[in-house]
N, C-alpha and C positions, 0 to 999 in steps of 0.2 A: 462550461469549461471544466474539465476534470483536473483535480490537483493530484499530484503524485505524493504518496505517503512515504515519508522518509523516516527511517529508524533513528531514534535519538541516540546520541553518543553519551555514554556514561562518563561523568566527571566526578572524581572523588572530592567532595566538599569538606571532608574532615581534615584536621591538621595533619599533614603528611609531608615530611621534608623532601621527598622525591618529587612532589609537585613543583618545587622550586628549581629542579634541575633543568627544566626547559623554560624558555622565555614566553611561551604562549599561555595567556591567561584568558579565560572566558569573561565576557562582559555582557550582562543581561541575558545570560544563557547561550551566547553565541561566541564563536571565535572568528577572527578575520582570516580570509583567504589570502595567503601570501602573494605579493605582486612581483617578487623578484625570483631569482634562480634558487632552486632547492625547495625544501619542504617548510621553510619559514621558522625554524627553531634554532636556538643556540644553546648548547649544553654547557652548564657551569662546571668546568673541569675541576676546579678546586673542591666544590662540594662533592663531586663524584669521587675524587680521591679520598675525601674524608670518610665516606661511607664504603670504601672498598673493603671487600671481605677477604680475610687472609687465609681462608680455607679451613680454619679451625671449627670445631663443633662443640656443642654442649655435652658434657658427660654426666 
């Protein structure tokens, strides 16, 4: 029986606040396939608003 090679998905394991914007978290190197409608994530809108960029730049 041949096994299909699957390219691993990179997941940032460093402390990154944007990792907490979505509710999907890996467990033992895997993520669960959603069983409902949609792609299975919920975005934290409060955190997204906190990190919203105002368009300014460093000078």
